[in-house]
C-alpha positions as CSV (number, residue, x, y, z in Angstrom):
1,M,8.9,11.5,46.4
2,P,10.2,8.3,47.9
3,D,12.2,5.9,45.7
4,G,10.1,3.3,43.9
5,F,7.0,5.6,43.7
6,I,5.8,7.0,40.4
7,N,4.1,10.4,40.2
8,V,0.6,10.0,38.6
9,L,1.2,13.0,36.3
10,D,4.4,11.3,35.1
11,V,2.5,8.1,34.3
12,H,-0.2,10.2,32.4
13,N,2.5,12.0,30.5
14,M,4.4,8.8,29.8
15,H,1.1,7.3,28.4
16,K,0.5,10.3,26.2
17,T,4.1,10.1,24.9
18,L,3.8,6.4,24.1
19,K,0.4,7.1,22.4
20,D,2.1,9.8,20.3
21,I,5.0,7.5,19.4
22,I,2.6,4.7,18.4
23,N,0.5,7.2,16.3
24,E,3.7,8.5,14.6
25,N,4.9,5.0,13.9
26,F,1.5,4.0,12.5
27,E,1.4,7.1,10.2
28,E,5.0,6.3,9.0
29,Q,4.0,2.7,8.3
30,R,0.9,3.9,6.5
31,R,2.9,6.3,4.4
32,V,5.4,3.5,3.5
33,L,2.5,1.0,2.7
34,T,0.7,3.6,0.6
35,Y,3.5,3.3,-2.0
36,E,4.2,-0.4,-1.7
37,A,2.3,-1.4,-4.9
38,N,4.3,1.0,-7.0
39,Q,7.6,-0.3,-5.6
40,K,7.2,-3.9,-6.8
41,Q,6.4,-5.8,-10.0
42,V,5.1,-9.3,-10.4
43,G,6.6,-11.3,-13.3
44,G,9.6,-9.4,-14.6
45,T,11.2,-6.0,-14.5
46,H,9.9,-4.6,-17.8
47,Y,7.8,-1.8,-16.1
48,K,10.4,-1.1,-13.4
49,D,13.0,-0.6,-16.2
50,M,10.9,2.3,-17.6
51,K,11.6,5.9,-16.6
52,L,7.8,6.4,-16.4
53,E,5.6,3.4,-15.7
54,P,2.0,3.2,-16.9
55,W,0.8,3.5,-13.3
56,D,2.6,6.8,-12.9
57,I,0.5,8.2,-15.7
58,A,-2.8,6.6,-14.5
59,D,-2.1,8.1,-11.1
60,T,-2.4,11.6,-12.6
61,W,-5.9,10.9,-13.9
62,P,-9.2,11.7,-12.1
63,I,-10.0,9.2,-9.3
64,E,-12.9,7.6,-11.3
65,Q,-10.5,6.8,-14.1
66,Q,-7.8,5.4,-11.7
67,I,-10.4,3.1,-10.2
68,G,-11.4,1.9,-13.6
69,V,-7.8,1.2,-14.6
70,Y,-7.0,-0.8,-11.5
71,R,-10.3,-2.7,-11.5
72,H,-9.8,-3.6,-15.2
73,G,-6.2,-4.8,-14.5
74,A,-7.4,-7.1,-11.7
75,L,-10.2,-8.4,-13.8
76,K,-8.0,-9.0,-16.8
77,Y,-5.6,-11.2,-14.8
78,I,-8.4,-13.1,-13.1
79,M,-10.1,-13.8,-16.4
80,R,-7.0,-15.0,-18.3
81,M,-5.8,-17.1,-15.4
82,G,-4.0,-20.2,-16.7
83,S,-4.2,-19.2,-20.4
84,K,-1.0,-17.2,-20.6
85,D,1.2,-17.3,-17.5
86,D,1.3,-19.7,-14.6
87,S,-2.0,-19.5,-12.7
88,L,-0.4,-18.5,-9.4
89,Q,1.5,-15.7,-11.2
90,E,-1.7,-14.5,-12.8
91,I,-3.4,-14.4,-9.3
92,D,-0.4,-12.5,-7.9
93,K,-0.8,-9.9,-10.7
94,A,-4.5,-9.6,-10.0
95,I,-3.7,-9.1,-6.3
96,H,-1.1,-6.5,-7.2
97,Y,-3.8,-4.5,-9.1
98,L,-6.2,-4.9,-6.2
99,E,-3.5,-3.6,-3.8
100,K,-3.1,-0.6,-6.0
101,L,-6.9,-0.1,-6.1
102,K,-7.0,-0.3,-2.4
103,E,-4.4,2.4,-2.1
104,V,-6.3,4.7,-4.5
105,L,-9.6,4.2,-2.6
106,S,-7.7,4.9,0.7
107,K,-6.6,8.4,-0.5
């Protein structure tokens, strides 16, 4: 084949390879994001300092109970907003629970 020309099959295979790479990267990112909520804590380190966090235990329960735990947590922080901690921190805590709920529902 003359210089500067690309074989159509090579382009197809290159496209397939790029598609596979994109899919692999997407799956890797999804795997990393799946555990993101467990890797952070809003407002201190008291849970992160524990060998076993409450979420670790809740994650072993049936899905219906996990959903209830994370819905309750989000609701609690929304309802008490401004009465205990800074309102923005309370919202961040509620969002944290909603992120965890989203992960559970995505399983």
